[in-house]
C-alpha beads as a LAMMPS data file, in Angstrom:
LAMMPS data file: protein, C-alpha beads

494 atoms
493 bonds

1 atom types
1 bond types

-500.0 500.0 xlo xhi
-500.0 500.0 ylo yhi
-500.0 500.0 zlo zhi

Masses

1 110.0

Atoms # bond

1 1 1 139.854 287.167 188.355
2 1 1 139.128 290.328 190.333
3 1 1 139.560 292.657 187.337
4 1 1 137.555 290.745 184.733
5 1 1 133.926 291.019 185.967
6 1 1 133.352 294.750 185.289
7 1 1 134.101 294.533 181.548
8 1 1 131.392 292.101 180.359
9 1 1 128.555 293.919 182.150
10 1 1 129.613 297.227 180.581
11 1 1 129.626 295.706 177.086
12 1 1 126.358 293.942 177.804
13 1 1 124.817 297.184 178.999
14 1 1 125.929 298.960 175.847
15 1 1 124.499 296.276 173.572
16 1 1 121.199 296.070 175.422
17 1 1 120.747 299.834 175.591
18 1 1 121.681 300.118 171.902
19 1 1 119.210 297.380 170.958
20 1 1 116.413 298.852 173.005
21 1 1 117.179 302.385 171.826
22 1 1 117.289 301.347 168.168
23 1 1 113.997 299.488 168.488
24 1 1 112.612 302.399 170.474
25 1 1 113.815 305.008 168.012
26 1 1 112.577 302.972 165.055
27 1 1 109.212 302.346 166.647
28 1 1 108.919 305.873 168.017
29 1 1 110.048 307.399 164.725
30 1 1 107.402 305.489 162.804
31 1 1 104.877 306.317 165.493
32 1 1 105.780 309.990 165.606
33 1 1 105.622 310.348 161.839
34 1 1 102.189 308.735 161.847
35 1 1 101.106 310.729 164.919
36 1 1 102.468 313.913 163.393
37 1 1 100.380 313.436 160.246
38 1 1 97.408 312.335 162.332
39 1 1 97.613 315.385 164.585
40 1 1 97.560 317.650 161.550
41 1 1 94.493 315.765 160.320
42 1 1 92.801 316.082 163.732
43 1 1 93.461 319.826 164.072
44 1 1 92.372 320.560 160.519
45 1 1 89.262 318.362 160.936
46 1 1 88.133 319.692 164.312
47 1 1 89.308 323.289 164.011
48 1 1 90.922 325.345 166.743
49 1 1 87.956 325.501 169.142
50 1 1 87.061 321.777 169.105
51 1 1 90.736 320.854 169.383
52 1 1 90.937 323.184 172.360
53 1 1 88.068 321.322 174.054
54 1 1 89.758 317.993 173.361
55 1 1 92.983 319.381 174.873
56 1 1 91.103 320.429 178.019
57 1 1 89.807 316.858 178.466
58 1 1 93.314 315.381 178.121
59 1 1 94.805 317.990 180.449
60 1 1 92.220 317.528 183.203
61 1 1 92.217 313.719 183.074
62 1 1 95.997 313.592 182.782
63 1 1 96.355 315.760 185.862
64 1 1 94.529 313.213 188.049
65 1 1 95.597 310.003 186.309
66 1 1 98.572 309.677 188.667
67 1 1 96.101 308.711 191.414
68 1 1 95.385 305.542 189.466
69 1 1 99.028 304.488 189.667
70 1 1 100.708 306.272 192.606
71 1 1 104.126 305.317 191.258
72 1 1 103.807 301.596 192.011
73 1 1 104.153 300.629 188.348
74 1 1 107.528 302.340 187.990
75 1 1 108.623 300.772 191.268
76 1 1 107.585 297.345 189.917
77 1 1 109.648 297.795 186.726
78 1 1 112.714 298.935 188.673
79 1 1 112.510 296.038 191.139
80 1 1 112.094 293.435 188.378
81 1 1 115.112 294.922 186.587
82 1 1 117.220 294.589 189.733
83 1 1 115.937 291.103 190.628
84 1 1 113.797 289.126 188.144
85 1 1 112.312 286.966 190.909
86 1 1 110.536 290.045 192.339
87 1 1 107.753 289.584 189.781
88 1 1 106.519 286.596 191.813
89 1 1 106.046 288.741 194.912
90 1 1 104.834 292.015 193.427
91 1 1 102.818 291.516 190.226
92 1 1 99.327 290.616 191.477
93 1 1 99.570 292.924 194.464
94 1 1 100.399 295.741 192.048
95 1 1 97.395 294.860 189.875
96 1 1 95.081 294.748 192.904
97 1 1 96.284 298.094 194.217
98 1 1 95.888 299.692 190.812
99 1 1 92.266 298.535 190.485
100 1 1 91.402 300.147 193.809
101 1 1 93.294 303.321 192.913
102 1 1 91.580 303.403 189.503
103 1 1 88.179 303.601 191.191
104 1 1 89.317 306.472 193.413
105 1 1 90.937 308.281 190.483
106 1 1 87.855 307.934 188.263
107 1 1 85.558 309.367 190.932
108 1 1 87.853 312.288 191.779
109 1 1 88.507 313.133 188.119
110 1 1 84.862 313.090 187.033
111 1 1 83.336 314.731 190.108
112 1 1 86.118 317.316 190.129
113 1 1 85.337 318.231 186.517
114 1 1 81.659 318.720 187.352
115 1 1 82.450 320.812 190.433
116 1 1 84.910 322.882 188.417
117 1 1 82.077 324.044 186.190
118 1 1 82.858 322.189 182.971
119 1 1 79.834 321.782 180.723
120 1 1 78.063 318.446 180.320
121 1 1 79.867 317.438 177.150
122 1 1 83.293 317.964 178.713
123 1 1 82.293 316.048 181.868
124 1 1 80.989 313.162 179.725
125 1 1 84.229 313.042 177.741
126 1 1 86.284 313.078 180.961
127 1 1 84.170 310.272 182.451
128 1 1 84.710 308.165 179.328
129 1 1 88.445 308.780 179.504
130 1 1 88.619 307.639 183.157
131 1 1 87.400 304.165 182.152
132 1 1 90.911 303.668 180.767
133 1 1 92.236 303.752 184.355
134 1 1 90.689 300.324 185.014
135 1 1 92.117 298.823 181.825
136 1 1 95.535 300.242 182.664
137 1 1 95.408 298.497 186.049
138 1 1 96.347 295.237 184.285
139 1 1 97.967 296.627 181.138
140 1 1 100.595 298.788 182.857
141 1 1 101.955 295.995 185.136
142 1 1 102.189 293.733 182.080
143 1 1 104.275 296.448 180.457
144 1 1 106.470 296.571 183.555
145 1 1 107.291 292.880 183.097
146 1 1 108.629 293.685 179.621
147 1 1 110.520 296.766 180.802
148 1 1 111.924 295.081 183.897
149 1 1 113.217 292.199 181.772
150 1 1 114.921 294.745 179.496
151 1 1 112.586 294.009 176.572
152 1 1 111.953 297.660 175.852
153 1 1 112.058 296.701 172.173
154 1 1 108.834 294.706 172.597
155 1 1 107.322 297.436 174.776
156 1 1 108.080 299.949 172.008
157 1 1 106.258 297.813 169.460
158 1 1 103.267 297.605 171.793
159 1 1 103.279 301.390 172.109
160 1 1 103.164 301.675 168.322
161 1 1 100.280 299.207 168.094
162 1 1 98.363 301.114 170.775
163 1 1 98.700 304.393 168.943
164 1 1 97.990 302.906 165.520
165 1 1 94.748 301.379 166.773
166 1 1 93.774 304.711 168.312
167 1 1 94.499 306.534 165.068
168 1 1 92.506 304.006 163.014
169 1 1 89.431 304.285 165.234
170 1 1 89.759 308.064 165.535
171 1 1 90.136 308.509 161.778
172 1 1 86.967 306.528 161.181
173 1 1 85.080 308.730 163.666
174 1 1 86.460 311.965 162.200
175 1 1 85.595 310.906 158.646
176 1 1 82.067 310.368 159.961
177 1 1 82.227 314.025 161.109
178 1 1 81.797 313.113 164.790
179 1 1 83.001 315.517 167.481
180 1 1 85.950 315.438 169.925
181 1 1 84.131 313.129 172.373
182 1 1 84.600 310.313 169.886
183 1 1 88.345 310.900 169.902
184 1 1 88.233 310.150 173.619
185 1 1 86.239 306.973 172.919
186 1 1 88.876 305.952 170.367
187 1 1 91.591 306.249 173.024
188 1 1 89.768 303.737 175.258
189 1 1 88.429 301.037 172.938
190 1 1 91.898 300.050 171.729
191 1 1 93.144 299.060 175.204
192 1 1 91.485 295.607 175.514
193 1 1 93.117 294.580 172.217
194 1 1 96.522 295.794 173.396
195 1 1 96.131 293.968 176.725
196 1 1 95.594 290.664 174.919
197 1 1 98.666 291.334 172.759
198 1 1 100.762 292.043 175.859
199 1 1 99.722 288.731 177.428
200 1 1 100.490 286.844 174.217
201 1 1 103.894 288.511 173.838
202 1 1 104.885 287.889 177.469
203 1 1 103.953 284.208 177.227
204 1 1 105.709 283.832 173.879
205 1 1 108.926 285.164 175.415
206 1 1 108.489 282.983 178.520
207 1 1 108.099 285.971 180.823
208 1 1 104.661 284.955 182.047
209 1 1 103.455 286.542 185.294
210 1 1 103.126 284.181 188.280
211 1 1 99.956 282.403 189.220
212 1 1 97.325 284.498 190.908
213 1 1 98.386 285.214 194.478
214 1 1 97.417 288.094 196.753
215 1 1 99.433 289.096 199.790
216 1 1 97.621 291.958 201.508
217 1 1 100.520 292.422 203.935
218 1 1 102.588 293.638 200.950
219 1 1 100.151 296.342 199.887
220 1 1 101.298 299.044 202.257
221 1 1 104.964 298.276 201.505
222 1 1 104.371 298.515 197.750
223 1 1 102.237 301.640 198.101
224 1 1 104.830 303.382 200.281
225 1 1 107.691 302.391 197.963
226 1 1 105.831 303.925 195.008
227 1 1 105.235 307.291 196.681
228 1 1 108.484 308.968 195.489
229 1 1 107.626 307.932 191.919
230 1 1 104.044 309.126 192.417
231 1 1 105.308 312.496 193.569
232 1 1 107.458 312.723 190.452
233 1 1 104.507 311.752 188.233
234 1 1 102.212 314.249 189.938
235 1 1 104.754 317.038 189.522
236 1 1 105.265 316.152 185.863
237 1 1 101.503 316.054 185.338
238 1 1 101.263 319.568 186.707
239 1 1 104.156 320.673 184.528
240 1 1 102.586 319.200 181.388
241 1 1 98.902 319.887 182.063
242 1 1 98.387 322.806 184.404
243 1 1 99.013 325.437 181.728
244 1 1 96.054 324.241 179.639
245 1 1 93.803 324.092 182.707
246 1 1 94.796 327.568 183.900
247 1 1 94.347 329.011 180.412
248 1 1 90.788 327.743 180.570
249 1 1 90.286 329.033 184.128
250 1 1 91.420 332.517 183.122
251 1 1 88.849 332.547 180.321
252 1 1 91.324 332.295 177.472
253 1 1 89.238 331.212 174.491
254 1 1 89.090 327.533 173.555
255 1 1 90.432 328.475 170.112
256 1 1 93.576 330.000 171.653
257 1 1 93.944 326.944 173.899
258 1 1 93.854 324.920 170.689
259 1 1 96.654 327.069 169.203
260 1 1 98.751 326.596 172.318
261 1 1 98.326 322.827 172.287
262 1 1 99.153 322.633 168.590
263 1 1 102.498 324.272 169.397
264 1 1 102.994 322.175 172.532
265 1 1 102.286 318.904 170.733
266 1 1 104.670 319.843 167.930
267 1 1 107.355 320.380 170.558
268 1 1 106.698 316.979 172.126
269 1 1 106.898 315.355 168.693
270 1 1 110.514 316.480 168.397
271 1 1 111.540 314.604 171.578
272 1 1 111.342 311.113 170.045
273 1 1 114.978 310.015 170.074
274 1 1 115.813 310.904 173.654
275 1 1 112.531 309.478 174.939
276 1 1 113.455 306.129 173.400
277 1 1 116.954 306.304 174.878
278 1 1 115.562 307.231 178.292
279 1 1 113.156 304.278 178.229
280 1 1 115.938 301.926 177.187
281 1 1 118.476 303.091 179.724
282 1 1 116.405 302.753 182.915
283 1 1 116.193 298.944 183.372
284 1 1 119.699 298.213 182.107
285 1 1 121.434 300.814 184.234
286 1 1 119.360 299.744 187.228
287 1 1 120.889 296.278 186.839
288 1 1 124.352 297.688 186.182
289 1 1 124.179 299.953 189.219
290 1 1 123.196 296.998 191.394
291 1 1 126.317 295.128 190.198
292 1 1 128.810 297.988 189.835
293 1 1 127.693 301.539 190.752
294 1 1 130.693 303.171 189.037
295 1 1 129.720 301.735 185.647
296 1 1 126.874 304.255 185.178
297 1 1 129.026 307.387 185.518
298 1 1 130.355 307.429 181.893
299 1 1 126.814 307.028 180.566
300 1 1 125.821 310.288 182.221
301 1 1 128.685 312.344 180.774
302 1 1 128.362 311.012 177.229
303 1 1 124.559 311.124 177.156
304 1 1 124.444 314.798 178.155
305 1 1 126.703 315.720 175.255
306 1 1 124.588 313.767 172.759
307 1 1 121.424 315.454 174.051
308 1 1 122.918 318.906 173.628
309 1 1 124.070 317.929 170.133
310 1 1 120.478 317.036 169.207
311 1 1 118.427 319.494 171.244
312 1 1 120.230 322.778 170.642
313 1 1 119.919 322.949 166.831
314 1 1 116.244 321.947 167.070
315 1 1 115.641 324.865 169.444
316 1 1 117.505 327.395 167.303
317 1 1 116.077 326.192 164.001
318 1 1 112.569 325.750 165.350
319 1 1 112.484 329.286 166.726
320 1 1 113.570 330.836 163.428
321 1 1 111.257 328.747 161.207
322 1 1 108.204 328.405 163.484
323 1 1 105.924 330.435 161.209
324 1 1 106.955 328.389 158.174
325 1 1 106.349 325.114 160.009
326 1 1 102.833 326.082 161.098
327 1 1 102.027 327.570 157.688
328 1 1 103.028 324.377 155.880
329 1 1 101.161 322.036 158.206
330 1 1 97.903 323.722 159.168
331 1 1 95.104 325.751 157.717
332 1 1 95.372 329.562 158.039
333 1 1 93.251 329.868 161.206
334 1 1 95.984 327.994 163.159
335 1 1 98.751 330.450 162.133
336 1 1 98.930 332.201 165.566
337 1 1 100.288 328.937 167.029
338 1 1 103.658 329.880 165.478
339 1 1 104.354 332.468 168.185
340 1 1 103.908 329.906 170.970
341 1 1 105.960 327.355 169.012
342 1 1 108.890 329.766 168.644
343 1 1 109.042 329.964 172.453
344 1 1 108.156 326.380 173.386
345 1 1 110.759 324.864 171.072
346 1 1 113.415 326.098 173.533
347 1 1 111.947 323.692 176.041
348 1 1 113.368 320.751 174.085
349 1 1 117.018 320.716 175.269
350 1 1 115.992 321.268 178.885
351 1 1 113.289 318.570 178.840
352 1 1 115.739 316.195 177.158
353 1 1 118.208 316.710 179.969
354 1 1 115.967 316.551 182.999
355 1 1 113.907 313.636 181.618
356 1 1 117.135 311.688 181.208
357 1 1 118.237 312.698 184.698
358 1 1 114.892 311.623 186.137
359 1 1 115.362 308.135 184.705
360 1 1 118.962 308.062 185.894
361 1 1 117.868 308.783 189.463
362 1 1 115.499 305.814 189.289
363 1 1 118.296 303.562 187.995
364 1 1 120.691 304.557 190.792
365 1 1 118.012 304.648 193.533
366 1 1 118.059 308.427 193.977
367 1 1 114.370 308.896 193.154
368 1 1 113.777 310.845 196.373
369 1 1 116.113 313.574 195.115
370 1 1 114.233 313.627 191.809
371 1 1 110.920 313.788 193.685
372 1 1 112.082 316.910 195.532
373 1 1 113.165 318.545 192.276
374 1 1 109.984 317.702 190.386
375 1 1 107.908 318.773 193.374
376 1 1 109.556 322.187 193.347
377 1 1 108.977 322.427 189.589
378 1 1 105.266 321.784 190.034
379 1 1 105.071 324.703 192.447
380 1 1 107.228 326.948 190.250
381 1 1 105.160 326.159 187.174
382 1 1 101.890 327.012 188.906
383 1 1 103.296 330.291 190.248
384 1 1 104.692 331.316 186.861
385 1 1 101.434 330.473 185.107
386 1 1 99.417 332.402 187.701
387 1 1 101.657 335.422 187.167
388 1 1 101.991 335.306 183.380
389 1 1 98.828 333.718 181.946
390 1 1 96.369 336.461 183.095
391 1 1 98.576 339.132 181.461
392 1 1 99.945 337.395 178.398
393 1 1 97.657 334.412 177.692
394 1 1 99.235 331.592 175.693
395 1 1 102.525 333.514 175.389
396 1 1 102.737 333.638 179.180
397 1 1 101.993 329.901 179.362
398 1 1 104.778 329.195 176.859
399 1 1 107.355 331.217 178.813
400 1 1 106.207 329.570 182.056
401 1 1 106.858 326.131 180.576
402 1 1 110.363 326.977 179.352
403 1 1 111.417 328.804 182.521
404 1 1 110.190 325.909 184.666
405 1 1 112.290 323.410 182.734
406 1 1 115.353 325.666 182.837
407 1 1 115.082 325.623 186.626
408 1 1 114.582 321.844 186.595
409 1 1 117.652 321.262 184.417
410 1 1 119.729 323.454 186.724
411 1 1 118.657 321.491 189.797
412 1 1 119.432 318.153 188.166
413 1 1 122.836 319.420 187.086
414 1 1 123.640 320.296 190.694
415 1 1 122.352 316.921 191.903
416 1 1 124.530 314.947 189.479
417 1 1 127.492 317.258 189.972
418 1 1 127.320 316.216 193.623
419 1 1 126.721 312.556 192.727
420 1 1 129.298 312.070 189.944
421 1 1 131.583 315.103 190.216
422 1 1 132.921 317.255 187.369
423 1 1 133.465 315.709 183.958
424 1 1 131.019 317.170 181.439
425 1 1 133.738 319.166 179.674
426 1 1 132.183 322.610 179.236
427 1 1 134.780 323.683 176.664
428 1 1 133.602 320.997 174.263
429 1 1 129.940 321.694 175.061
430 1 1 130.508 325.377 174.249
431 1 1 131.721 324.378 170.785
432 1 1 128.402 322.670 170.143
433 1 1 126.674 325.899 171.209
434 1 1 128.796 327.996 168.824
435 1 1 128.015 325.613 165.968
436 1 1 124.293 326.058 166.695
437 1 1 124.688 329.857 166.668
438 1 1 126.435 329.677 163.291
439 1 1 123.665 327.433 162.005
440 1 1 121.110 330.013 163.162
441 1 1 122.940 332.726 161.203
442 1 1 122.705 330.572 158.067
443 1 1 118.973 330.077 158.590
444 1 1 118.475 333.822 159.037
445 1 1 120.180 334.497 155.699
446 1 1 118.159 331.890 153.750
447 1 1 114.893 332.271 155.671
448 1 1 112.895 332.842 152.463
449 1 1 113.930 329.499 150.996
450 1 1 111.790 326.366 150.980
451 1 1 111.550 324.843 154.488
452 1 1 113.095 321.506 153.458
453 1 1 116.036 323.266 151.811
454 1 1 116.589 325.358 154.936
455 1 1 116.602 322.255 157.128
456 1 1 118.960 320.368 154.802
457 1 1 121.485 323.191 154.427
458 1 1 121.511 324.284 158.056
459 1 1 121.727 320.692 159.293
460 1 1 124.716 319.955 157.066
461 1 1 126.481 323.144 158.177
462 1 1 125.821 322.386 161.833
463 1 1 127.099 318.807 161.743
464 1 1 130.194 319.861 159.802
465 1 1 131.029 322.603 162.298
466 1 1 130.513 320.265 165.248
467 1 1 132.785 317.652 163.659
468 1 1 135.670 319.983 162.818
469 1 1 135.433 322.094 165.985
470 1 1 136.641 319.352 168.293
471 1 1 133.392 319.204 170.241
472 1 1 133.897 315.438 170.341
473 1 1 137.222 313.893 171.258
474 1 1 139.073 311.592 168.865
475 1 1 137.997 308.599 170.932
476 1 1 134.333 309.667 170.816
477 1 1 134.448 310.276 167.072
478 1 1 136.071 306.890 166.493
479 1 1 133.391 305.228 168.592
480 1 1 130.617 307.016 166.690
481 1 1 132.061 306.101 163.301
482 1 1 132.493 302.503 164.405
483 1 1 128.880 302.366 165.552
484 1 1 127.645 303.763 162.209
485 1 1 129.797 301.332 160.212
486 1 1 128.503 298.367 162.204
487 1 1 124.919 299.496 161.617
488 1 1 125.546 299.857 157.870
489 1 1 127.202 296.421 157.624
490 1 1 124.227 294.805 159.359
491 1 1 121.809 296.619 157.095
492 1 1 123.762 295.500 154.008
493 1 1 123.932 291.923 155.266
494 1 1 120.197 291.833 155.882

Bonds

1 1 1 2
2 1 2 3
3 1 3 4
4 1 4 5
5 1 5 6
6 1 6 7
7 1 7 8
8 1 8 9
9 1 9 10
10 1 10 11
11 1 11 12
12 1 12 13
13 1 13 14
14 1 14 15
15 1 15 16
16 1 16 17
17 1 17 18
18 1 18 19
19 1 19 20
20 1 20 21
21 1 21 22
22 1 22 23
23 1 23 24
24 1 24 25
25 1 25 26
26 1 26 27
27 1 27 28
28 1 28 29
29 1 29 30
30 1 30 31
31 1 31 32
32 1 32 33
33 1 33 34
34 1 34 35
35 1 35 36
36 1 36 37
37 1 37 38
38 1 38 39
39 1 39 40
40 1 40 41
41 1 41 42
42 1 42 43
43 1 43 44
44 1 44 45
45 1 45 46
46 1 46 47
47 1 47 48
48 1 48 49
49 1 49 50
50 1 50 51
51 1 51 52
52 1 52 53
53 1 53 54
54 1 54 55
55 1 55 56
56 1 56 57
57 1 57 58
58 1 58 59
59 1 59 60
60 1 60 61
61 1 61 62
62 1 62 63
63 1 63 64
64 1 64 65
65 1 65 66
66 1 66 67
67 1 67 68
68 1 68 69
69 1 69 70
70 1 70 71
71 1 71 72
72 1 72 73
73 1 73 74
74 1 74 75
75 1 75 76
76 1 76 77
77 1 77 78
78 1 78 79
79 1 79 80
80 1 80 81
81 1 81 82
82 1 82 83
83 1 83 84
84 1 84 85
85 1 85 86
86 1 86 87
87 1 87 88
88 1 88 89
89 1 89 90
90 1 90 91
91 1 91 92
92 1 92 93
93 1 93 94
94 1 94 95
95 1 95 96
96 1 96 97
97 1 97 98
98 1 98 99
99 1 99 100
100 1 100 101
101 1 101 102
102 1 102 103
103 1 103 104
104 1 104 105
105 1 105 106
106 1 106 107
107 1 107 108
108 1 108 109
109 1 109 110
110 1 110 111
111 1 111 112
112 1 112 113
113 1 113 114
114 1 114 115
115 1 115 116
116 1 116 117
117 1 117 118
118 1 118 119
119 1 119 120
120 1 120 121
121 1 121 122
122 1 122 123
123 1 123 124
124 1 124 125
125 1 125 126
126 1 126 127
127 1 127 128
128 1 128 129
129 1 129 130
130 1 130 131
131 1 131 132
132 1 132 133
133 1 133 134
134 1 134 135
135 1 135 136
136 1 136 137
137 1 137 138
138 1 138 139
139 1 139 140
140 1 140 141
141 1 141 142
142 1 142 143
143 1 143 144
144 1 144 145
145 1 145 146
146 1 146 147
147 1 147 148
148 1 148 149
149 1 149 150
150 1 150 151
151 1 151 152
152 1 152 153
153 1 153 154
154 1 154 155
155 1 155 156
156 1 156 157
157 1 157 158
158 1 158 159
159 1 159 160
160 1 160 161
161 1 161 162
162 1 162 163
163 1 163 164
164 1 164 165
165 1 165 166
166 1 166 167
167 1 167 168
168 1 168 169
169 1 169 170
170 1 170 171
171 1 171 172
172 1 172 173
173 1 173 174
174 1 174 175
175 1 175 176
176 1 176 177
177 1 177 178
178 1 178 179
179 1 179 180
180 1 180 181
181 1 181 182
182 1 182 183
183 1 183 184
184 1 184 185
185 1 185 186
186 1 186 187
187 1 187 188
188 1 188 189
189 1 189 190
190 1 190 191
191 1 191 192
192 1 192 193
193 1 193 194
194 1 194 195
195 1 195 196
196 1 196 197
197 1 197 198
198 1 198 199
199 1 199 200
200 1 200 201
201 1 201 202
202 1 202 203
203 1 203 204
204 1 204 205
205 1 205 206
206 1 206 207
207 1 207 208
208 1 208 209
209 1 209 210
210 1 210 211
211 1 211 212
212 1 212 213
213 1 213 214
214 1 214 215
215 1 215 216
216 1 216 217
217 1 217 218
218 1 218 219
219 1 219 220
220 1 220 221
221 1 221 222
222 1 222 223
223 1 223 224
224 1 224 225
225 1 225 226
226 1 226 227
227 1 227 228
228 1 228 229
229 1 229 230
230 1 230 231
231 1 231 232
232 1 232 233
233 1 233 234
234 1 234 235
235 1 235 236
236 1 236 237
237 1 237 238
238 1 238 239
239 1 239 240
240 1 240 241
241 1 241 242
242 1 242 243
243 1 243 244
244 1 244 245
245 1 245 246
246 1 246 247
247 1 247 248
248 1 248 249
249 1 249 250
250 1 250 251
251 1 251 252
252 1 252 253
253 1 253 254
254 1 254 255
255 1 255 256
256 1 256 257
257 1 257 258
258 1 258 259
259 1 259 260
260 1 260 261
261 1 261 262
262 1 262 263
263 1 263 264
264 1 264 265
265 1 265 266
266 1 266 267
267 1 267 268
268 1 268 269
269 1 269 270
270 1 270 271
271 1 271 272
272 1 272 273
273 1 273 274
274 1 274 275
275 1 275 276
276 1 276 277
277 1 277 278
278 1 278 279
279 1 279 280
280 1 280 281
281 1 281 282
282 1 282 283
283 1 283 284
284 1 284 285
285 1 285 286
286 1 286 287
287 1 287 288
288 1 288 289
289 1 289 290
290 1 290 291
291 1 291 292
292 1 292 293
293 1 293 294
294 1 294 295
295 1 295 296
296 1 296 297
297 1 297 298
298 1 298 299
299 1 299 300
300 1 300 301
301 1 301 302
302 1 302 303
303 1 303 304
304 1 304 305
305 1 305 306
306 1 306 307
307 1 307 308
308 1 308 309
309 1 309 310
310 1 310 311
311 1 311 312
312 1 312 313
313 1 313 314
314 1 314 315
315 1 315 316
316 1 316 317
317 1 317 318
318 1 318 319
319 1 319 320
320 1 320 321
321 1 321 322
322 1 322 323
323 1 323 324
324 1 324 325
325 1 325 326
326 1 326 327
327 1 327 328
328 1 328 329
329 1 329 330
330 1 330 331
331 1 331 332
332 1 332 333
333 1 333 334
334 1 334 335
335 1 335 336
336 1 336 337
337 1 337 338
338 1 338 339
339 1 339 340
340 1 340 341
341 1 341 342
342 1 342 343
343 1 343 344
344 1 344 345
345 1 345 346
346 1 346 347
347 1 347 348
348 1 348 349
349 1 349 350
350 1 350 351
351 1 351 352
352 1 352 353
353 1 353 354
354 1 354 355
355 1 355 356
356 1 356 357
357 1 357 358
358 1 358 359
359 1 359 360
360 1 360 361
361 1 361 362
362 1 362 363
363 1 363 364
364 1 364 365
365 1 365 366
366 1 366 367
367 1 367 368
368 1 368 369
369 1 369 370
370 1 370 371
371 1 371 372
372 1 372 373
373 1 373 374
374 1 374 375
375 1 375 376
376 1 376 377
377 1 377 378
378 1 378 379
379 1 379 380
380 1 380 381
381 1 381 382
382 1 382 383
383 1 383 384
384 1 384 385
385 1 385 386
386 1 386 387
387 1 387 388
388 1 388 389
389 1 389 390
390 1 390 391
391 1 391 392
392 1 392 393
393 1 393 394
394 1 394 395
395 1 395 396
396 1 396 397
397 1 397 398
398 1 398 399
399 1 399 400
400 1 400 401
401 1 401 402
402 1 402 403
403 1 403 404
404 1 404 405
405 1 405 406
406 1 406 407
407 1 407 408
408 1 408 409
409 1 409 410
410 1 410 411
411 1 411 412
412 1 412 413
413 1 413 414
414 1 414 415
415 1 415 416
416 1 416 417
417 1 417 418
418 1 418 419
419 1 419 420
420 1 420 421
421 1 421 422
422 1 422 423
423 1 423 424
424 1 424 425
425 1 425 426
426 1 426 427
427 1 427 428
428 1 428 429
429 1 429 430
430 1 430 431
431 1 431 432
432 1 432 433
433 1 433 434
434 1 434 435
435 1 435 436
436 1 436 437
437 1 437 438
438 1 438 439
439 1 439 440
440 1 440 441
441 1 441 442
442 1 442 443
443 1 443 444
444 1 444 445
445 1 445 446
446 1 446 447
447 1 447 448
448 1 448 449
449 1 449 450
450 1 450 451
451 1 451 452
452 1 452 453
453 1 453 454
454 1 454 455
455 1 455 456
456 1 456 457
457 1 457 458
458 1 458 459
459 1 459 460
460 1 460 461
461 1 461 462
462 1 462 463
463 1 463 464
464 1 464 465
465 1 465 466
466 1 466 467
467 1 467 468
468 1 468 469
469 1 469 470
470 1 470 471
471 1 471 472
472 1 472 473
473 1 473 474
474 1 474 475
475 1 475 476
476 1 476 477
477 1 477 478
478 1 478 479
479 1 479 480
480 1 480 481
481 1 481 482
482 1 482 483
483 1 483 484
484 1 484 485
485 1 485 486
486 1 486 487
487 1 487 488
488 1 488 489
489 1 489 490
490 1 490 491
491 1 491 492
492 1 492 493
493 1 493 494
């Protein structure tokens, strides 16, 4: 009796994470393909300068949007995952707090933009964007109910619907030859529709929020509990947004800011698979850790290896083919974005790792350690940008981003080395690195080929070398093959 309980939860965790990851990857893949095509359409429709102005709006508003949440939404999802009854105590207090924080965030964001010297059109666009803070005050907690109940599959579908609606409205506005302000409007008018869909989906799955009940005595407790998550969000906002803002402050042209954000957005597009896995793993491992803390250790070791397997060839291949990628996708005036892309693509393996680690810390209640790391990264990123952007412009911003995430990955490695001990198996990880180097040599030789042929050949060579090099143990290879066979049988049966 004493030995049987651990096994079912581990299998259950694997099935739930696999289900949520597959739904997430499927939804995110479809979304990213659509978003990828849409982004190309947006850049080619607006041009570099207008796209640069649009990027400034997103960067400025994104920097202050954390004030509208202060981490309480992530705290809500984690607590529901650990104890489903928590939704009765926390949901409406979370909504109430978020409405009050939304008002503060909207005022600070808009007034700050005006005081910073942005022109009237930019301030108007930022003010329009901040109206989404109030809609998110109810929408985000509804999403936490889905996430906390481990229905990341439904949450992924809702994410797709949100983006599809945005792209439909934005496409209509762009075809009417309207400017970037209307793209901001498109990002707001879809939210009421998505809120209604969330409510319908939650009720359909019998996850309805409790009846309206406010307990003001809980507000300070909830607010204080969310602060570590808020600190993480604020640090990440600086890491993702401060480069664009500082480029603008140092009088880098809006066209060059547009080039930089083209490269940056392309890099983010390539992070789909691990983002879906990270979203899926948080609620399930939070529950598993509450029941059996040791059960999460193997997930860390195996996930790191998979991330290196995916991230390293993207970095190597993306660096060597950056000019071809930009040339194929965008009109000639965007070609300088290739230089920034060749640098930023190296951010992928490091972001994959520390994003995963950030979610792991939430699952195992070590978010304070993550908050310290992300806080240090916010400071490091600002310092690097202040040093490099005035001298090197968008190239300096690109190097600042990569160096910041290298430092972040190193800190998370040390944190989990202390938490879980040794076990990553650096000999096997090195074999993945050597396979990526060999793949890069192949790309260099055939660099004048068609881009799709380069990707196909180099990808096949890489996977073959990884398989025969012993980077994965016999047990891991057997498990992977078994997983693929099960997926194929289900597809055939359906």
